[in-house]
N, C-alpha and C positions, 0 to 999 in steps of 0.2 A: 130583335134580331131574329131577320130570314135567314138561311143556310141551306135554301134549296137548290141544288145543282144539276146537272148532266153530264153524263159520262158522253161522249160520242169514241166511235173507232172509222175515223172517214179509209185510213189504208190499212186496216183489221187484215194480218195474211198477207201483204205484200213484203213477201223478201228479199231483202237485198244481200249480194256479198260485198265486202270494205275491207279497207288494209286501211293501215295505221299511218295516218301523213305526219303525226308529231306527237311526244308526248314529255310531260314537264310535272315534277309535285308543285303544286301551289300552295299544300300547308305538309307539314311532316308526316299525315294521316292522308291527302285527298294525290289524286292522279288525274290531273287532265287528262284526255286523249282525243287526238282529231282525227276523225275516218274520213276516207275519201275513198270515192268512185264512180266510174259513168251509173253504176246503179244505183245510184242517188236523187238520177236526173228522175224529175216529177216526187221526190218526197212531200209526201205534207206535216209541214211543220204549221202546228199555230201557236204563233210567236202571243197572240192573246185567249189563248186555251189556259189555263191551271194547269201544271204542270205535265207538259205532252210528254209521253213516255213510249219507250219501244222494248221488244223483248230480244238480248245482246243474246245469239249466239256463243256463246264461250268457246274456246278447242282445249280440247286436252292440253296437259303441263308436256311443256318442249315440244307442240306441233307445229311443225311450218309450213306446211303445205300450201302454197298461194291456187289461189279459188276454190278454195272450202269453206264450207262444203257445197254440195251440189243436190241440188231440188232434181228424181224420178220425175217419170211421165205421169206418174199416179197424182204429183204434187207434196207427195212427201218429200222427206230427206234421207237421201242413199248415203252409209256411209258404213264402212268397218264398225262395228262393234268401240275395238279400242281408237276410232275419231271422233265416238258420237259428242254432242255438245251439251252444256251445261246450258241451262236455259235460266238467265234471271233478269228482273226487271228493270231498266233504268230510265230517267228522268233528262230529255234531251238538256242540256244547256243554251246551248244557241246552233242556228243552220246558217251556214250560208249558202244560198242559191248557186249564186251564180258562180263562186270556186269550188262548188257541191263538197264542204266542210260540215261535219257535221261534230259536235262537241259534249263530249261524255266528262260527266264526271266522278271518277272511281274514289269508292272509299276502301282506305288501306286496313286491311286486317292482317298482316303476315300472309302465312299461305293458309290461313286457315276456312278461306272458299276459293272458289272456280277462281272466277270474276276477278277480285282480290292479286290471288296469286297470279293470273295473265295479265294485269294491270302495273302490276310490279315490274315488270318485266318487257313491257311494250314496246314492242321498237319499229318504225319506218319499216314499210315495208310486210310486219306480222300480219296474220288474215282474219277477220272474225266477222261477224252476218249478224242479221237483223230480221227479225221481224215487226216492221209497220203496224202501233196500236191505235193511240190517241189518244183523247187529253180530259179535263173537265170546263164545263164552262158554267159557272157564275149565272143563278139571277136570280133577280129580285134580292140581292144583296147586300145590305146596307154598310154593313162593317166587320173588314174581316180578322181572323186572329189563326193563326199559323201559329204551331206547335210541333216542333220536331228536333230529333238527336241530327247528330252532325253526319248521317248518314241524308238526312233528310237537308242538307244545307242544298244542293242543287236545282233541288225543287221549288225549294222556295224563292231561293234568291232569284230564280227564274220568274217567277209567281210574281214578285213583289216587282223587280222589273220593269212589268208589263200591264202593272195596273194601271185604270185609269186613271188620272190627275189626282181628280178629287177622291180619291176613294181613303178611305178613313180603319184607322185594326189594328194590333198589333202582332209581333211576334216575338215567339218563345221559344229560343236553345236551350235541350239541354246538353253540355259539352262537359264533359268530366276532363281536366288535369290534373296532372302530381302539382302541380297552385292553388288548385281552387280545389274548397270542404264541402261549397254544394255544386249538387251538377243542375242547378237549376241557371242560367245567367237569362236574365231579360235585355230583351237589343230593340228597343223602338225603330225600323226599319222600312218607314216609309216617305213618302217624300213631303 
């Protein structure tokens, strides 16, 4: 089995201010948030890359100022210390370039982390920003193996949906619930 791959960063550094269009719970611990805004024009989404990701600039708790944050002339984020974002990496679950809708799945950990806290309360019109990053592109892969916990579900699902039709492999998820005694739940997720 060959496992080589190359990471591409085509939009690395592209800054985009967005707002929440819709948000809902997919499961008890997962909230899907659809982001939109005119700055999504030209977003580089590589559907056939594995795990296309962005760096989310998450606003401080209960901060609702539209148009936040701003870039200064130097290209650095300018905002007072009490408005500084937390930066977190998220997989792009999907992107509709006609409607300019970017879909992100957030794992909810209660109030333990800034992104989880933000996603739990996200509502239409809320501001968030991102830095466009990249994706991995496998080369010479004979068999795919995906292993992850519940935080990896959006990345693994996006990757599985976009593999070539003749792909083979296995996906293993480590998801604990009060009903299971074993944290490992194997799941064959290939077409």
